[in-house]
N, C-alpha and C positions, 0 to 999 in steps of 0.2 A: 695867521692869514688875515689880510685886510678884506674889506667888504667887496672890493672889485674882484679880487681873486676868488672869493667865495662864489660870487655870481657866475664867474667864468667856469668854475668847476661844475656847478649845477647845470649850466648850459651844455657843457661837454658831456655830462652824464645822460642828459635827455637826448642828445644827438647820437649817442652810441648805439650800435646794432643790438646791444644787449639790454637796451632801455625797456622798461616796463610799459606795455601798451595800456594806459589807463582807460582808454575808451572801450576796451574789450573785457575789462574786469568783470562787469556785471554779466556779460554773456558767458564768460568762462565759468563763473560760479553757478549760473543756471544750468549749464551742461553737466557740471559735476554733481549737482543736486539731483538731476534727472537720472544720472547713472547710479547714484547711491540709493535712490528711492524709486524703483520702477513702479509703473502704474499697476494697480491691482486688476487682475483679470476677472471680468464679470462671469458668473457661472451660467452655463447653458444646459446642464443636465442635472436632474435631481433623482435620487433613489430614496424611496419611502418604504417603511416597514410598519405594519399594524398587527400587533399580536393581542389576541383576545382569549380569555379563558374564564370558566365559571366553576363554581363548586358542584354543579350538576353534571360534571364530566363532559363538558363541551369545550372545544377549543378551535381556534382558527388563526391562520397566518396569512396575511395579505401583503403582497409586494407590488410596487408600482415604480415604473421608470418614465419620467417626463422629460422631453427635450424641446428646447426653444428652436423655432425655425427663423433664421435670418435675424435673430436678436438674442438678447440674454434673458434670463429668468427675472431680472430686475427691471425689465422694460415691457411695455405692452407689446403683444404680438401673438402669432399663431404657435400652437403647441401640438406635439405628437405624444401619445401616451400608450404604453403597453402595461397591462395589469393582469394579475393572476393570484389565486389563493387556493388553499387546501386546508382541510380540517376534519374533525371527527366528533362524534357525539355518542352518548348512551341514552336510551329511552326505555322507560318502564313498559313491560307487557302487562296489561290489565287482565284481571280474571275473566272478564267478559270476552276479551279478544281470543282467549284460548279455549272457549267452550267447544267449538267445532272440532278442534284438534283432540281434545280429551275424549269427546264423544266418539270420534273415529277410532282412537286407540283402544277404547274400552268396549267398542262395538255396541254402543247404546245410542238410542235416538234422541234422548232428551236429558241434558245435564246442564245445569246453570251454576255459574260462579259469580253472581253479581256482587257478593259481599266480600270477595277476596280482593284486596287492594292490588297486590302485585304478585305475579307468578314468575317473574324473571326480567331480564333485560336483553335488548338487542342493540347491536352496535353498527353504526353507519358512518359513512364518509361523505364529504362534500368537496367539490372542486369547481374552479371557475377560472376562465381566461377571457380576455377582452382586448380590443384595440380601439382607440379613439383619436379624434382630432378635435381641437378646441381653440379658444381664444381667451387671452387674459388681459384684463385692464388693470394697469398698475398706477397707483397714485402714491403720494408721499406718505399718507396715513392709512390707506386701504388698498385691498387687492380683491378683485372679483374675476372668476373664470367659469367657463362652461364647456363641457365636452359632450360629444355624441359619437357613437360607434356601434359595434356589434359585440355580443358576448355569448359564451357557451357555458352552461352550468351542468354539472354532472353530480349524481349522487349514487352511492354504492352501499351494498349490504356486506358487512364484515363478519357477522356471526351473531350468536345468541348464547346467553347463559341462563338456562331455565332451572327451576327448582326440582323438576322431575325429568327423567330421561324420556318419559312418555310425551312430554310437551315439545312441540315443534312449531316454528313459525310457518303458517300456511304458505305454500308456494306462490299463490296469487299475491299475498302481501309482500313476499320477497321481491316479486317482479315490480311491484309498485315502489319499492325502496331503491331500485337500481334503474336509473333512467338518465337520459341526456336531453337537454333542450337548448335551442338557439333563440336569441332574441335581440332586440334593440337595447343598447346600453347608453344611459345618459347620466351625467353627474354635474353638480354645481358646487362651487366652493367660494367662501367669502371670509376675508380676514380684515379686521380693522383695529388699529391702535391709535385712537384719537389723541392720546398724550402719553407721557411716560409712566402713567399710573393705571391705565385701563387697557383691556384687550377684549376682543370678541372673535371667536372662530366658529364658523358654521359650515357644515358640509353635508352632502347627500349623494347617494348613488342608487340607481334603480335599473333593473333589467326586466324585460317581459318574460325572460326565461325563468319559469317557476315563480314568477312574480316576487323576485327577491329584491329587497331594498334595505338600505341602512341610512339613517338620518341622525345627525349629531349636532349639538350646540354646546359651547362652553365659554361663558364669559369669565373674566378674571380681573383681579386687582393686584397691584404690586405687593410682593411679600411683605407682611407687616414689619418684620425685623430686617429690612433691607440693609440698614447701616451695619449690622453685625455680620453680614455675609462677606466671603472673600471678594477681593477686588474683581476677580473674573466673573462673579455671579451678580454683582451689584447692578440693579436696574434690569436684570434679565429674568428673574424668577417671579412667576405669577401663580396665584391660587384662586379657586372659585368653584362653583357648582358645575356638575356635568350631567347632561341628559341625552339619552340616545334611544332609538327605536329600531329594532331589527324586525323585518317582515319577510316571511317565507311561506308561499302557498296560502296566503291569507291568515296565517298564524302570526300573532304579534308577540314580541319579546321586548317590553320596555325596561329601561335601565335608568336608575337615578343614583347619583353619587357626587363625588368631588374630584377635582383634578389639581395637579401641580405641574406647571408648564415652564420649561426652560426655553426662553426665546433664543433666537439665533446667536450662537457664539462662533463667529467665523462662519464656516459652512454647515455647522451642526445645529440640530433642533431635536428636542425630546419632550415628551409629555407622558405623565402617568395618571391614570384615572381608576377609580374603583368605587364600589357601592353595592346597591341592591338590584337584583334582576329577577323578573318573573317570566317563566316560560309556560305557555299554555299546555305543553305536552309533559314536560319533566318537572314542573313546579317552580318554587322560588329558591333563591340562594344568593350568592355573592358573585361579583365579576371584577376582573381587572383588565385594563387596556393599556398597552405600552406602545407609544408611537415614537419613531425615530426617523430622521431624514438627514441626508448629506447632499451638498451641492458642489458641483465641479465646474 
């Protein structure tokens, strides 16, 4: 084939109905890429679980559902929240608390047990439900949100285990252990990750119902042996100190320990904390807190 015939063949090919439309190649590739890699859907709902337990026979499970209004959870905007919890505890019955009961059972007027440390235990339950509306400010490295609403707190008496069948919890005390209160419910949350090596989470919730509140802060640094972690966990695992304060009817329950936090892997988040706790009623011991959340 000479040069002229070669040029003619190329011209014939380009003029053919089956010729490739070079001008549309880029558009076609873009369309194929969009079909092969659909855009990730931004989450709008989050389910959160907080599980707490101590060696002093206290435990609590707290559940929260948060929904973004006309936006996603990754954008600033209004939020709706429903929250609730339930738990139980065991508390020592001091000798002095049982004086009147023993005196009545033995038909005597004066009996004192000031030096007897514990004569038994009583068991109670706690419950809580609330609804809130709030707003979240989202930045590339930090997130702050505030919520306000109403809450209802309940407490119940489950029974007692006394050292003697003659001992009973006074009816008046039982009435004090079984009650319901309504109040204003407010909460604040703050998260900051200034870089790939640091994190700081802080949160608080308080209701005027029985003056119950929980306050927590946990700073963290990237796991020291990050390079030895599986690929899925690299850059996602943080460790650091943990401090919290639980307040109920004026009684304080401070907690000091450490945490290990798994930052978001896709829609999932988890954190485990543990350490020392001191309760004004039941004494000192250890605690654990497990947090998990998932976003859709």
